[in-house]
N, C-alpha and C positions, 0 to 999 in steps of 0.2 A: 370771550369776557376776560378783562383784566383792569386793574386800577380802578378808576371810577368811570369805566366805559358805561353807558346807559344799557338797560337791560330790556329786552323784549319779552313780555309774558307769553308763555307758551300755552296753549289750550288744553283743556282736560281730554279733548278728542285726539290728542297727539299731534295737533298742528304745531309746528315749530321743531319737529324731529329733524335732525341733521343740521339744524341751525345753531352754530356756536354762541350766538347772541341771545338765543331764547333762554328763558329759566322756567323750569317746571318746579314750583314751590312745593316742597314736603312737608315742612314744619317751621317753626320759628321760636324764638326765645327773646327774653328780655336782657338787656345789660345796662342795669341802672344801679345806683348805689343800694337800693333795698332789694334787688332781685336780679342775680346774675349767675350764669352757669359756674358752679364752684370748682368745676374741673380746671378752670382758666386761672385760679388764684386765690388766696387767702382773703382778699379784699377787693373793693372795686377797682381802685387804681391798678392794682396788679393784674386784675382781669382784663381791664383796657390795654395795658402795656403788652399783655400776651398776644393782643391783635394789632398792635401798633397803632392804637388809638389814644387820643386825649381824654382824661377822666372828667368830661363836661358833666355838670351837675344834672342836666336834663336827661343824659343817658342816651342809649341807642336801642334799636331794634336789629335782631340778627335773623335773616331769612336764609334757610337751608335749602338747597334744591340742586338740581341738575341741569346742565345746558342740553341742547338737542342732541349733542353727541354722546351724552351720558356723564360727562365730567362733573365732579363735585365742586360746588361753589358755596361759599358763604358771603352772603351780600349784607353789608352794614348800611342802614338806614337811619336818618335822624327823626323819621316819623315815629315816635315811640307809641302815640296814641293808637295809631293804626295796627301796630303789631300787637298791642296789648288787647285791642278789640278782637282781633282774630284768634288769639290765643284763648280768651275767655269764651268765644262762640265754640271753638273746637272742644274746649273742656266741658262744655254743656251738651255736646253731642250735634251741634248745629254746623251747617255747611257755611263756610266764608271764604270768599275769593280774596286772598291776600295778594294785592297787585301794587306794590308800592311805586309811587310815581319816580320817574327817573331823576327828577330834581332832588329827590330826598336821599339818593344813593350817596353814600360817604365812601365806601370803598367796596371792591369785589375781590374777595381772598379765596386762592384755590384750596380746595379740601374742606373737611369738616373737623371741628374740635371735640363732636360728640359723635358717639357711635349710633347710627341711625338704621332702623330696621326698614323702613319704607323706601320703596324706589318708585321712579316715575314709569309709567306704562309706555310701551311702544318705543323705547330707546334703548341703547346698550346699557349694560349693568354699570353701576357707580364705579368710577376710577379717578385717579388724579389727572388734570388737564396736562397737556403737553407743556413744559415751562417755556416761557419766552425770557429773553435777556431782561434781567433786572427783577424778574418775579420773585416773590418771597417763597420760601419752602413750603409745600402744601401743608395745611392743618391737618392733624391726625388725632384720633382718640387715644386715650392711654391704654396701654396693654392691660388686659385682664389677668396675665400670666405674672405681672410684677406687682410690687407693693411700693408706693412712694407718696409724696404729698397729694397728687391728683387722686389716686385711688383712695386715700385715706378721707379726703374730702367727700368723694362719691360715697363712700361707705356711711359717713355720717348723714349725708342726705337721704340715704336708704332707711337708716335707723329713725330719723324723723317723719319719714312717710309712712313707715311700719310701726310706728310708736306702741301701739296698743299691744301688738304682738311680741315685741321685745320687752315691754314693761310686764306683760304676763309671765315671762320666763323668770322674773326677779321675785315672784311671789310677795312675801312681806318685807322686802328689802328696805322699803320706805320707812319702815318703823325703827330702824336702827341709825346709829350715829352717821353723820356725814363726813367724818374723817376718813379718807380713803384707806381701806383696808382689803386685803385679798377676799373675794366672794365668788360664789358660783358666776363664771362667765359664759355667756352664749357664743362660743367661738371655739378655734382651736385651742389645744392645750399650750399653757405658757411653758416656754423652753426652761428646763432646769438651770440652764446657765444664767438666768435672770433672777437674781435673788429677790427682788421686790419689783413687781411690775408696776406698783403704785407710786414709785419714785416719779414717773413721768407724769402721773395724774396730779400729784402735789405740785409739780413745777407747772402744770397747766393752770391749776387753780390760783397758784400765787401771781401768774402773769395776767390772768384774768383780774384779780384784785388791782394789779397794777394798771390796768385799763380804766379803773375809776378814777385813778389819780391824774394819769396822762392819757387822754383819749388816742386810741389807735387810729390807723387810716380808716377811712369811711367804709363801712361794709364789713367790717371785722366781726361786728355782732349785729345780728339781724333778729328782728322779732316778727312773728306771724301769729295770727288768732289760732287758738287751739279749742277743741270741742270741749264745752262744759264750763260753766260758772266764771266766764270771762278770762279763762287762762290764757297764757300765751306760750308759744314754742320758740325757743331761742336756739339759734345756730350761732356759734362763735369758733374762730379759727385763730392759730398762731403758729409760730415756727415749730413744726413737729408734731402738732396736736390739733384735734377738732373735738368740739363738745356740742352735745345736744342736750336739751333740757326742757322740761315744762315748769312755768312758774309755780304751779301748784303741786309739784311732785319732784322726782328724782333727776338725775342726770346721767349721761353715759359719754365716756371719753374714748377716743380712738388715737393711737400713736404710731407715728412713722417707725418707731423701734420695735413694735409689737404687730407684725402683720395679721391683719384680719381678726385682731382681738377687739371686742368691745367691752369696756371696763365699766361697771356701774358705781356710781357715787350716790349713796343712799341719803336721803333727807334727813336732817338733823337740826340742831339749833343755829348753825351758821349758813347753810347752804340756802335757806330761803331769803336771808337778807342779801347774799351775793346775787342770787337771780333777780330779785327785784330791782336792785341798784343797776345791774346790767339792763334789764329790760327798759328802764327809765332812760338809758343813754343809747339804746339800740336805734338803728334805722328801721322804720316801719314800712311795710309794703301796704298795709291797710290798718 
C-alpha cells in the first residue's frame, strides 16, 4: 500500500492476512478544524501540514490499521461523515464496520502518528512497512520519555479529559484572584533555577488576549460542551503553551519550558471575561 493506492478491506476472520493491499482497521480519528489529534500541531493547518495535506474546510478522516503483513498505515479519507459515525458508534460501545470506499482515499501514509494499543489478530505484530523509493518517512508517535510541544499538547488533552480529578486537587483555588501566582501544582516540583514559573503563564494569557484582536489560525481555540449549566471546555494552544479551561471555572496551563507541570490559573474578575470571549471565537465541534 502506498500513495493513493486503493485499499482492500480485510475481514475480521483474518481473511487478507499476507496481503499487503488489505487493511485491518483498528481505530480512526477526525482531522477537522474543530477536532484533530493535537499531537500533530497547535492548530488545524499545522496538523494537516504534518501529514502533507491541504487544510480544506471539510476536513478528513484518519483510519489507522495494519496491512496483511502487519505493517502500520494511516489512511486519509475525505468521507468525514463515515468516520464520524464510526467513532460515535464505537464510543457508545456499538460495533461498526468502517470500510471507506476506495474513491474516498486521499492518501496512504506509512506508520501511525498516535500510539495504539490495539493490534489486528492473525497477522504479524505492528511494524513500519518496507520503504519504497519516494515514500515519506513513517509516522511515529511522540516519545513518552521526552517533553516538547507534542507531549505538552497531549498533556493538556489529558487534563481536559480528567477535568474533575485535576480540579479536585485545587480545592478552593477558584475563589482567589486570577492573576497567575505560584500555587500548589499537581505535578513534579518546579526547579529552583526557575525564579517564577508563572512568567510563561502570563505570556500565554497575553497571547490569548491577542487572539481576540487578531484571530489565530483556525483550530488554535476549540470549544466543546462540558457537564453542567451549559458550560464549555476550552482548549487553546500557542507557541510553547497549552491551556485547558471551563467557562464556568478556572484554567490550567502547560508550558514547554516546565516539563510535566500543570499550572493553575484561578478564577477572578478578569478570567471569566477572557474565557467567554475566547469561547465566542472558538471553533465548535458541537
